[in-house]
C-alpha positions in Angstrom: -25.9 -7.9 -15.5 -22.7 -9.3 -15.7 -21.0 -6.0 -16.9 -22.6 -4.3 -13.8 -20.8 -6.7 -11.5 -17.4 -6.8 -13.5 -18.0 -3.0 -13.2 -18.4 -2.7 -9.8 -15.9 -5.0 -9.1 -12.8 -3.1 -11.2 -14.2 0.3 -9.3 -13.7 -1.3 -6.0 -10.1 -2.8 -7.1 -9.7 0.8 -8.1 -10.4 2.0 -4.5 -8.2 -0.6 -3.1 -4.8 0.1 -5.7 -5.2 3.8 -4.1 -5.1 2.4 -0.6 -1.9 0.8 -1.8 -0.3 3.7 -3.5 -0.9 5.9 -0.1 0.8 3.0 2.0 3.8 2.5 -0.5 4.5 6.2 -1.2 4.3 7.1 2.6 7.9 7.0 3.2 9.7 8.1 0.8 6.8 11.4 1.3 8.2 11.9 5.0 12.0 11.2 4.2 11.9 13.1 1.1 14.5 10.7 -0.8 14.4 10.7 -4.3 15.7 6.9 -4.8 13.1 5.6 -2.4 10.3 8.0 -4.6 11.3 6.1 -7.6 11.6 2.9 -6.3 8.0 3.0 -4.8 6.9 4.1 -7.7 8.1 0.9 -10.0 6.5 -1.0 -7.3 3.1 0.5 -7.6 3.2 -0.1 -11.0 4.5 -3.4 -10.6 1.7 -4.3 -8.4 -1.3 -2.3 -10.2 -0.4 -4.3 -13.4 -0.3 -7.7 -11.8 -3.6 -6.7 -10.0 -5.1 -5.9 -13.6 -3.7 -8.8 -15.2 -4.9 -10.9 -12.2 -8.3 -9.3 -12.5 -9.0 -9.7 -16.1 -8.0 -12.8 -16.1 -10.2 -14.0 -13.1 -13.4 -11.9 -13.9 -13.5 -11.3 -17.4 -12.1 -14.6 -18.9 -8.7 -13.1 -20.5 -11.2 -10.4 -22.0 -10.7 -6.9 -21.6 -13.6 -4.4 -22.0 -13.7 -1.1 -21.9 -15.9 -0.2 -18.8 -13.0 -2.4 -16.7 -10.1 0.5 -17.1 -13.1 3.0 -16.2 -14.1 1.1 -13.0 -10.8 1.1 -11.9 -9.8 5.1 -13.1 -13.3 5.6 -11.2 -12.4 3.6 -8.3 -9.0 6.0 -8.3 -10.4 9.1 -8.8 -13.0 8.3 -6.0 -10.5 7.2 -3.6 -8.4 10.4 -3.8 -11.1 12.5 -3.9 -13.0 11.1 -0.6 -10.2 8.5 1.2 -7.0 9.5 0.8 -6.8 12.4 3.3 -8.1 9.6 5.8 -5.8 7.3 5.0 -2.7 9.5 5.0 -4.0 10.9 8.4 -4.4 7.2 9.7 -0.6 6.3 8.5 0.6 9.8 10.0 -1.1 8.9 13.5 0.6 5.0 13.2 4.0 6.6 12.7 3.7 9.0 15.3 2.6 6.0 17.8 5.3 3.7 16.4 8.2 6.9 16.8 7.0 6.8 20.6 7.0 3.1 20.8 10.8 2.8 19.3 12.9 3.9 22.4 11.1 1.6 24.8 10.8 -1.1 22.4 14.4 -0.8 21.8 15.6 -0.3 25.4 13.2 -3.7 26.3 14.7 -6.0 23.2 18.4 -4.6 24.1 17.9 -6.0 27.9 16.6 -9.3 26.1 19.5 -9.7 23.8 22.0 -9.2 26.5 21.1 -12.9 27.5 21.6 -14.4 24.5 25.2 -12.8 24.3 28.3 -14.9 25.0 30.3 -13.8 27.6 33.4 -11.7 26.2 36.2 -14.5 27.7 34.2 -17.3 25.3 
């Protein structure tokens, strides 16, 4: 029974790591910058390795069983087959909202910043 719980938990870890990948790779996909893409992939690999290492240490007392990487792969596959498009659409929507809010926020913060500026004569 414990093996089943670990397999389900590793599948959930795979789902979460899929969401992390979409979030991290959102900016490089939108800008098309190769350097940002390489950097985001490197950061994702480090996050993946650290999370899997912590998962193995916490849930399996440091023992890697065959069903743990299998569960993570299954979770990733389920995420990219079912949830990835929804998360990407949500990120696109949030990007559009932030873009519309950027100009008024810059103007408001610019006015606030004027209160903290020292006069030119001092």
